[in-house]
C-alpha positions in Angstrom: -1.3 13.5 34.6 -1.5 10.3 32.3 0.7 7.5 33.6 1.4 4.4 31.3 0.9 1.1 32.6 3.8 -1.3 31.7 1.4 -3.2 29.2 0.7 0.3 27.2 4.1 1.3 27.3 5.0 -2.0 25.7 2.3 -1.9 23.4 3.6 1.5 22.3 7.3 0.4 21.8 6.3 -2.5 19.8 4.0 -0.3 17.4 7.2 1.9 17.1 9.4 -0.7 16.3 7.0 -2.3 14.0 6.7 1.1 12.3 10.1 1.8 12.2 11.1 -1.3 10.7 8.3 -1.2 7.9 9.3 2.2 7.1 13.1 1.4 6.8 14.1 1.4 3.0 10.4 1.4 1.9 11.5 2.9 -1.0 13.7 0.3 -2.3 13.6 -1.2 -5.0 12.8 1.9 -6.8 11.0 0.0 -9.6 8.0 -2.5 -9.5 8.4 -6.0 -8.5 6.6 -9.2 -7.7 2.9 -8.4 -8.1 3.2 -4.3 -8.2 3.9 -4.9 -12.0 0.1 -5.6 -12.1 -1.2 -3.5 -9.3 0.4 -0.3 -10.0 -1.1 0.1 -13.4 -4.6 -0.3 -12.0 -3.8 1.9 -9.0 -2.5 4.7 -11.4 -6.0 4.1 -13.4 -8.2 4.4 -10.2 -6.2 7.3 -9.0 -7.1 9.0 -12.5 -10.7 8.2 -12.3 -10.3 5.7 -15.5 -13.0 3.3 -15.8 -10.4 1.0 -17.5 -9.7 -0.3 -14.1 -12.5 -2.2 -13.8 -12.9 -3.5 -17.1 -11.5 -6.8 -17.9 -11.7 -7.0 -21.7 -8.6 -4.4 -22.0 -5.5 -5.3 -23.3 -2.2 -3.9 -21.8 -2.6 -0.7 -20.4 0.8 0.7 -19.6 3.9 0.1 -21.5 7.4 0.9 -19.9 10.4 0.5 -22.4 10.1 -2.9 -23.7 7.9 -4.2 -20.5 4.2 -4.4 -21.0 2.3 -4.2 -17.5 -0.8 -5.7 -17.5 -3.5 -4.2 -14.9 -5.1 -6.2 -12.2 -9.1 -6.7 -12.2 -9.3 -9.5 -10.6 -9.3 -8.8 -6.8 -11.9 -6.5 -5.0 -10.3 -2.9 -5.4 -10.4 -1.9 -1.9 -6.7 -1.9 -1.4 -6.1 -0.3 -4.9 -8.5 2.3 -4.0 -6.7 3.1 -0.8 -3.6 3.3 -2.6 -4.9 5.3 -5.3 -6.2 7.8 -2.4 -2.5 8.1 -1.0 -1.0 8.6 -4.5 -3.9 11.6 -5.0 -3.0 13.1 -2.0 0.8 12.8 -1.7 2.5 11.8 -4.9 3.1 8.8 -7.3 6.2 7.1 -6.1 7.1 3.7 -4.8 7.3 5.0 -1.3 4.0 6.5 -1.1 2.0 3.4 -3.0 3.5 1.0 -0.5 2.9 3.2 2.6 -0.9 2.1 2.9 0.4 -1.5 3.7 2.7 -0.4 6.4 -0.3 1.6 8.5 -2.7 -1.5 8.0 0.4 -3.8 9.0 0.9 -2.0 12.2 -3.1 -1.7 12.6 -2.8 -5.3 12.7 -0.4 -5.5 15.6 -2.6 -3.5 17.3 -6.0 -5.2 16.6 -4.2 -8.5 17.7 -3.3 -6.8 20.9 -6.8 -5.7 21.5 -8.2 -9.3 20.5 -6.0 -10.8 23.1 
């Protein structure tokens, strides 16, 4: 039978608490905010295998009402590719495209534990 040591049990509790806190109201606000205005159009282009996500010379790609959303091609695309994978597998909503950041945030806590 597997018996947890105190350090392992504490790590599991910290990871579950971190996951719970990060998932709490992850879907709020139910609209783009901060840099999501730039990242989401690029993520959606990548999810649809559209090469415009990687081309800098395009103008605005997406218009929502009166708001024009420019896509972001400045940063390396790994985070956007991961988000696009989650969107392709699950759905295109704000919870799903923010979920990979939650997983990596909790993973960083585990990595710091391993390093220490």
